[in-house]
N, C-alpha and C positions, 0 to 999 in steps of 0.2 A: 703502774698502772692508773692515769687517773682520766678524770673530765676532757684535759684538754689534748690526751693522745687518743684517746677515743676518737672525740671530735673533727681531730685531723683526718686519723684514718676514715672516715667518714666521709669525710672531701675527697681522697685522696685516692679513695675505688671506688668514689660513685659514677662515673663516666663510663666503670666496665660493670658494674653485678646492674643487678633489677631491688628497683623496693617493692619485696614481695606482698603480696595482701595480707591483712588483718581484720579478719573478720569474728561480728557477733555469732555464735552456735545454737538457735532454739534448743536443737533437737542435743545439743552437748548439755546444755545449761538442763532441760529441761530432767535425761536422764543425774547427773550428778547434784539438781539441786541446788546449783549457785549461779552467778551467772560466765559462761563460760566464754572466750575468747580462741580463736584460731589462727597464729601467726604462720601462713602459710608458705615456710621455706622449702617445700619441695619444688616451687616452682621458680626453685634459685635458677642460677643459670648453670647445666651440664646434674641438672634435679638434685641439687645440697645447698649447703649451707659454706661450704669447704673453698667454693674461690674468695669469699671475703677474705678471709688470713692468706689465702696462698697472692693475693694481688696485693693487699697488706704490705706483704714481704718482698714479693718482689718485686715490686716501684719504689723500691728502697736499696736496692739492691745498684753496684756501680757497674757503666759500663763494663768496664775490663771482666766483673764476675758473672756478670751476664754470658758475655763470648765461654767462658767456660764452662759453661752448661749449669743444670740445678739434676739433682737426686732425689728422689723421693720413697717411699718406703710405705703401702697400704695392701687393703684386700681388698678396694672398695672405696666407698668416694672421696677420698683426700689423692687419691688417683689422676682420678680422672680431670677432677680439679685441677692440679699441678699440669697436667697433660693442659687444660684447656689454655690455662692461663700464661705456658711459656709457648704456646701458640698465637695468641694473642700479640705478645713480648717479644715474640723471634727467638725465642730462649731454645736449644737442645734440652730435652727431659730426656733419664731414664727413669724408669718410674719401677724396681722390684716387687713383686707379688709373688704370693702364697700360689702356688700348685692348687690348691682346692678351690683360688679364685672363682666365682661363679665366668663362667663363655661372656653374659650378656656387662658386667663390667671389662674383663679381659678385650674383647670387639668396642668395644665405647673410650676404653685408654689409649689403646693403638690408631682409634676412627679422626685423634686429636691431636695426631701426629706421633706423639712419642713412640722410643724403645723402652720393651719390655723385659726384664730377666726374671724365669721365676724361678721361685728357689722353694726345696720343698717342703718346709712347713715359716710360717710369718717369723718364728722366730729367728730362724739361718734366713732367712729376708733381711729380720735387722742389724741381724751380725756382717749380711754382704756391704753394709752401708759406707763402710771404712776406706773398702776397696776404692771405689767410686771417689769420697774426698780422697781419697789420698791422690786423687790424677787430676784436683784442683774445683770439681763442683762442687757446686752449695748445697746445703742439708736444706730441704727442703720439711720440716719438720712437722707429721703429722700434728702434735699440740704443745712438745712443750720449747714454746718458740715464745717471747714476748710478744714480737709482732705478729705473729699468726694468733694467738690470743684474742691479740689488741683487736685484730681484725674479726673476731667472731664477736664480741662484744659491740660491735654494730648492732648485731639481731638486737640485743638489748636496747640499745639507743632505741632502736625503731618502736620496739613496744611502749615505751616509757613515751614518745612524744604522740602514739595513734593511742592508749590509752594513759594517760598520766594518771589517772587513778589506781591503775594493777595495785592489783594487795599479795595475790600469785603467780607462780612463776613455776609451768612444769617443764622438765628439760629435759634430754638427754645425757649421759655419762659414756663417753668410748675412752678417751686419752685423759678425757676434764678439761679440752681450752675449748666446745662451745660454750659447757656450763658453766666454767671460771668464766671466761668473760660474760654471757648474762648476766650474770651475779654480781662483779663489779661493776655493774654497767646501770643494775637496777638497782642496787648500796646507792649509785651515786643518783639517782635521781632523789628514791625517798629508801633513808634505813629501813624503813620498819615494813618493806616489800618484803615477801619469805618466797625462798629462790629450794622446788624442791625438786632434788634430781631421781633419777630413774635407771637401772641397768636390767640386763635379763641377766636368768642363771644361765651359768657357762662365760657369762662376758660382761662377769661383776669383777674385775680387778682394782674400781676405786669402793667397792664395799669392803673390800679382802682387805685394802691396803688400811683406812679405817680403822677396824678390826686389829689387825694386829699395831696399829701405828705406828708404822712405815712403808714405804711402795712393796710389792711382793710382783712376782713373776707367774701368771700362769701359766699352769705346766700343757694345756691344749683350752684353744679355743671350742665347745659345743653348742653353742644358741646357735639359731638357724638366724641371731640379729648380727652376722654378723661384721659389719659396720660400725655394727658397738668393739669388733676387737682387738682391742688394744692388745698383748700381751702382758702389758703394762701399765702402770700410771709415773709419773715422777715424782720427786717431793716440791717441784713447783707448783702442782696441778694440783697435785695430796694439800699440800697448803692454802691454797684460795679455795678445794673446794668444804677446806673445814672452816678456815675461817668465814663463807659467806653462804653457805646449802645448811638450811633447816635438817635435813636427813638425805639417803639416799637408798630408796626403794628397791629392790628386787624383783619384778615380778618374772615367773615362766614362760616359756616359748607359749604355752597352753591360748595364757592371755593375749600375747600380745597378737595372734593371729587371730583373738577373738574380735577384738578391739581392728584392726584390718578391716575384719569383713562389717561391723557397723562402719568405718569411715567412710567404707565403701559403698554402703548401702544410703546414709544419711548428705554423707560431705561431699559426694560423686568425687572423690580421687583417692587410689590407689596408695598408702602410704607405708614404705617398709616397716616391716618390723621392728629395727631402729629408731623410730617414728610414733611410730602408733602403741607400741610401749607408754608411752608419758600419757594417754589414756586409758591402759590398766592402773597404771602405778595412782590416777589422779581418783578413780572407784575403790585403791586404797587406803589412800588419802580421804575419801571422804568427808570423816565426822572431823578436821581439822579445818571445811568450811563455814560458812556461815551462805543462807540464803544471799546476802548481799556484798557478800566477796565478788573481787572482780577476779577469776583466775584465765591465766594465758595457758595453753597448747602450744608448746613449738612442733608441728611436724615439719622436724628439722632436715626427711630425706624422701626420694619418693623410687629412688634406682632398686625395682626390685622387675623382674620379670613374671610376663603372664603367665607361663610352665612355674616358676617357683610358686608363686601364688594355689597353685591349681597344687603343687608338689605340698603346700605345706596345709590347706583344706583335706 
């Protein structure tokens, strides 16, 4: 992945995705005692950044590949993105999802026209992929794919265009596709930009992999941040994160919930736990920033039901 590939991806997906707002926040700047900007990727189509990678991947598929359909596994935002992109491009989509997927994600995925295959766990869902690939469907992986990562990198490209003197970016990590893409795009713009990753306790596959020195598989996802719920990271995303991020901060769910409340009260948007945790991480990293730092928090998704939000509180 290089500048040419990221620029090509940006042009390829431009007709299909939104260029999401990036705005300075006085409330967050006062709270963190630095200059804070917010990338509102939760305003992206389907409510998260995920369509960027899915469009970049599927727009490069051949007509014969599209005719055979696609398959994806996800408990949340990737499912909706692949379903939506498939509908827009006229491709049949099968989404394999764990049985504990919140109803809001199931309903949204089906509403975009995709078929859903429910499996007992996310691990079982990943295991079912081989069956569908054997029938000719193309796998749209949630993170372990060069074209997916390059599509997500367009978030980082937009950040550096809108805030050319950005010094720091805080980004959530599930499987590592968004974080990898954003970090590479940022480093291309300016190698001195620092990118900080964040996970939540119980959905911290990347942090555990870094500590182990190799990919690990989580026995279960116990965090409320279900959209960070990749049961593992791959060698590809592990290497990209180790090479391009400063660190990965792991925060408890309680801090993500507190951040949801502050963001709702001050920014007037509802960020899902997997997005709001960037604020929680920035607070833990506060000593790393100066009053003149230019810090961007990526609110990567907003797919949370009101019922879930009330339950968290």
